[in-house]
C-alpha positions in Angstrom: 41.5 -11.4 6.8 41.5 -7.8 8.1 43.4 -6.7 11.2 41.2 -4.5 13.4 43.8 -3.0 15.7 47.2 -1.3 15.6 50.4 -3.0 16.6 50.9 -0.6 19.5 47.6 -1.7 21.0 48.6 -5.3 21.4 49.7 -5.6 25.0 47.6 -8.5 26.3 46.5 -11.9 25.0 43.3 -13.8 25.8 44.4 -17.5 26.2 43.1 -20.9 27.2 45.3 -21.9 30.1 45.5 -25.1 32.2 47.2 -25.4 35.6 46.8 -29.1 36.0 46.0 -32.2 34.0 42.5 -33.8 33.8 39.3 -33.7 31.8 40.0 -31.1 29.0 36.8 -29.1 29.3 37.3 -28.9 33.1 41.0 -28.0 33.5 41.0 -25.2 30.8 40.2 -21.6 31.7 39.9 -18.5 29.6 42.3 -15.9 31.0 44.0 -12.7 30.1 47.8 -12.8 29.8 50.2 -9.8 29.6 52.5 -10.2 26.6 56.3 -10.2 27.4 58.6 -7.6 26.0 59.7 -8.0 22.4 63.3 -9.2 22.0 65.6 -8.5 19.0 65.1 -12.1 17.7 61.3 -12.2 18.5 58.1 -11.5 16.6 54.7 -10.5 17.8 52.0 -12.6 16.1 48.2 -12.5 16.0 46.7 -15.9 15.9 44.2 -16.4 13.1 43.0 -20.0 13.5 44.1 -22.9 15.8 42.5 -26.4 15.6 41.9 -28.9 18.4 43.8 -32.1 17.7 43.8 -35.4 19.6 47.3 -34.8 20.7 46.2 -31.5 22.3 43.6 -33.3 24.3 46.2 -35.9 25.4 48.4 -33.1 26.6 45.6 -31.7 28.7 45.0 -35.2 30.1 48.7 -35.6 30.9 49.1 -38.7 28.7 51.0 -37.3 25.7 54.7 -38.1 25.0 55.7 -34.4 25.6 54.1 -32.2 28.2 54.8 -28.5 28.7 55.5 -27.1 32.1 52.4 -25.9 33.9 50.7 -23.5 33.8 50.5 -23.8 30.0 48.5 -22.5 27.1 46.7 -25.3 25.2 47.1 -26.1 21.5 50.0 -27.0 19.2 48.9 -26.0 15.8 48.0 -22.6 14.4 48.3 -20.2 11.5 49.3 -16.7 12.7 50.1 -13.3 11.2 53.3 -11.4 12.0 52.4 -8.0 13.6 55.8 -6.8 14.8 59.4 -7.9 14.1 62.5 -7.7 16.3 65.5 -5.8 15.1 67.6 -8.9 14.3 64.9 -10.9 12.6 65.8 -11.5 8.9 63.5 -14.5 8.0 60.1 -12.9 8.7 58.4 -9.6 7.9 55.2 -7.8 8.8 52.1 -9.5 7.5 53.7 -12.9 6.9 51.6 -16.0 7.7 53.5 -18.4 9.9 53.0 -21.8 11.6 55.0 -23.4 14.4 58.0 -25.6 13.5 57.5 -27.7 16.6 54.9 -28.7 19.2 54.5 -27.1 22.6 54.3 -23.3 22.0 50.7 -23.0 23.1 48.5 -21.8 20.3 45.0 -21.3 21.8 45.4 -17.6 22.4 44.8 -14.3 20.5 48.4 -13.2 20.3 51.9 -14.2 21.4 55.5 -13.1 21.4 57.6 -16.0 19.9 61.1 -16.6 18.7 61.3 -16.1 14.9 63.3 -19.3 14.6 60.4 -21.3 16.0 58.2 -20.3 13.1 58.1 -21.0 9.4 56.2 -19.0 6.7 53.3 -20.1 4.6 51.9 -18.5 1.4 48.9 -16.2 2.1 47.0 -17.4 -1.0 45.8 -20.6 0.6 42.6 -20.8 2.7 43.1 -20.0 6.4 41.7 -23.3 7.6 44.0 -25.2 5.2 46.9 -23.2 6.7 45.8 -23.8 10.3 45.6 -27.6 9.8 48.7 -28.1 7.6 51.5 -28.6 10.1 50.4 -31.9 11.7 48.0 -34.2 9.7 49.0 -33.4 6.1 52.7 -33.5 7.1 52.2 -36.9 8.8 50.5 -38.2 5.7 53.1 -36.8 3.4 56.1 -38.2 5.3 54.5 -41.7 5.7 53.8 -41.8 2.0 57.4 -40.7 1.2 59.8 -42.2 3.8 59.0 -45.9 4.3 58.4 -47.4 0.8 59.4 -46.2 -2.6 55.9 -45.8 -4.0 55.4 -45.4 -7.7 52.2 -44.4 -9.7 49.9 -47.4 -9.6 51.2 -48.7 -6.3 48.6 -49.3 -3.5 48.5 -48.1 0.1 46.0 -49.5 2.7 44.9 -47.6 5.7 42.5 -47.7 8.6 41.2 -44.5 10.3 40.5 -43.2 6.8 38.0 -40.7 8.2 40.6 -39.0 10.4 42.6 -35.9 9.5 45.6 -38.0 8.5 43.4 -40.4 6.6 41.8 -37.6 4.6 45.2 -36.2 3.7 46.6 -39.6 2.7 43.8 -40.1 0.2 44.2 -36.7 -1.4 48.0 -36.7 -1.5 48.2 -40.3 -2.8 45.6 -39.4 -5.5 47.8 -36.5 -6.6 50.7 -38.9 -7.0 48.6 -41.5 -8.8 48.9 -43.9 -5.9 45.8 -46.0 -5.1 44.4 -46.1 -1.5 42.3 -48.9 -0.1 40.1 -47.6 2.7 37.5 -50.4 2.5 39.0 -53.8 1.8 38.2 -55.2 -1.6 39.7 -58.5 -2.8 40.1 -57.3 -6.4 42.7 -54.6 -5.5 46.4 -55.4 -5.9 48.1 -56.2 -2.6 49.3 -52.9 -1.0 53.0 -52.1 -0.5 52.3 -49.8 2.5 49.8 -50.0 5.4 49.1 -46.9 7.6 47.8 -47.8 11.0 46.1 -45.1 13.2 44.0 -47.5 15.2 45.9 -50.6 16.5 44.4 -53.8 17.9 42.5 -56.1 15.5 42.3 -53.4 12.8 46.1 -53.3 12.6 46.3 -57.1 12.4 43.8 -57.1 9.6 45.8 -54.5 7.6 48.9 -56.8 7.9 47.0 -59.7 6.3 46.6 -57.7 3.1 50.1 -56.4 2.8 52.3 -57.7 0.0 55.5 -59.6 0.9 58.2 -57.2 2.1 55.7 -54.4 2.6 55.6 -52.0 5.6 53.0 -51.2 8.2 53.6 -47.7 9.7 51.8 -46.9 13.0 51.1 -43.3 13.7 48.2 -43.5 16.2 46.4 -45.9 18.5 42.7 -44.9 18.7 41.6 -48.4 19.9 44.1 -48.1 22.8 45.1 -51.7 22.1 48.5 -53.0 21.2 49.5 -54.0 17.7 49.7 -57.8 17.4 51.8 -59.1 14.6 51.2 -62.7 13.4 54.5 -64.7 13.3 53.6 -65.9 9.8 53.6 -62.3 8.5 57.1 -61.8 9.8 58.5 -65.2 8.6 56.8 -65.8 5.4 56.0 -62.3 4.2 58.9 -60.5 5.8 56.7 -57.4 6.6 58.3 -54.4 8.2 56.7 -52.8 11.3 57.6 -49.2 11.8 56.3 -46.2 13.8 56.0 -42.5 12.9 55.6 -39.3 14.9 55.7 -36.1 12.9 57.0 -34.1 15.9 60.1 -36.3 16.1 60.6 -36.0 12.4 60.5 -32.2 12.7 63.0 -32.3 15.5 65.3 -34.8 13.7 65.3 -32.4 10.7 65.5 -29.2 12.7 68.8 -28.1 11.0 67.8 -29.2 7.5 65.9 -26.1 6.4 65.0 -27.5 3.0 63.3 -30.7 4.4 60.4 -28.9 6.1 60.3 -26.1 3.5 60.1 -28.4 0.5 57.4 -30.5 2.1 55.2 -27.4 3.0 55.8 -26.0 -0.5 54.6 -29.3 -2.1 51.6 -29.5 0.1 50.7 -25.8 -0.6 50.9 -26.6 -4.4 48.3 -29.3 -3.9 46.1 -27.0 -1.8 46.2 -24.3 -4.6 45.4 -26.9 -7.2 42.3 -28.1 -5.2 43.9 -31.5 -4.7 44.2 -31.1 -0.9 41.8 -29.3 1.4 41.3 -28.8 5.1 39.1 -31.5 6.8 35.5 -30.5 7.6 35.9 -27.9 10.3 33.6 -26.2 12.8 34.8 -22.7 13.6 34.4 -21.6 17.2 35.5 -18.6 19.4 37.8 -18.9 22.3 34.8 -18.0 24.6 33.0 -21.2 23.5 36.0 -23.4 24.4 34.1 -25.8 26.8 31.6 -26.8 24.1 34.4 -27.1 21.6 36.6 -29.3 23.8 33.6 -31.5 24.7 32.8 -31.9 21.0 36.4 -32.7 20.2 36.3 -35.5 22.8 33.3 -37.2 21.3 34.0 -40.4 19.4 33.2 -40.7 15.7 32.8 -36.9 15.3 34.4 -36.2 11.9 34.5 -32.4 12.0 37.5 -30.7 13.5 36.9 -27.9 16.0 39.0 -24.8 15.1 39.4 -21.7 17.3 39.1 -18.6 15.1 40.5 -15.5 16.7 
């Protein structure tokens, strides 16, 4: 991707800001922001591509678990390129591709001055859209397949929301590890050891019915906006384990373990290079078309991810 201006020319950023919570396409405005002064531990980055995720929409609505102070720039995920580096920055260099370590930095903008410690590098030999969508959904899928049950080749995982970004990543990562996934229930499959629930309600209860004794159901989303109901018989007679997972919390819990995030991203990038993991189907849009993009992102059963390309 070519950079069409010099570093010294970057003084302002075009950003999608919101000053109050509400309907995403109504509360967001396209505005120009003056960039702050570079500090010795800061970097100037040019945003390359930033997706619209369900959690971004929940933030705009004011319903998410973490909410930035208003006014705020929308978006939590992005791949960006380092354009200028502060004097004391040792971990990043000009031209590096970076993604945020944590949520909340505001990614729907053309450029930003950020703390170097808030960013982590990615290799530049993977597709831009894969890099832009790596930090949330594939990381969620990877951690759930790793942290809750000791899965071996030939083991089975069952999931709902298989068409979602996480579901897509679960299928590809599991296949690379020779783990079977059940996305449509078939009686002839072995009972799964792990169930991944992104829906809730009756769908989650149905997943529990198919778990093997002692298996785990991990809930990472609630698209049905209904509680998870656990049959008493599943707890008593099958001793199933009911867990939750939030990738943002995992990143915060492992903030001081540099290898934990690095090793996961490296393994995911190896799968991307090998063609075993790809970005979900994406629709590339400009910041100027934000209203249409947000409206499309709000539509149910739309399987393509809207991605702002700067």
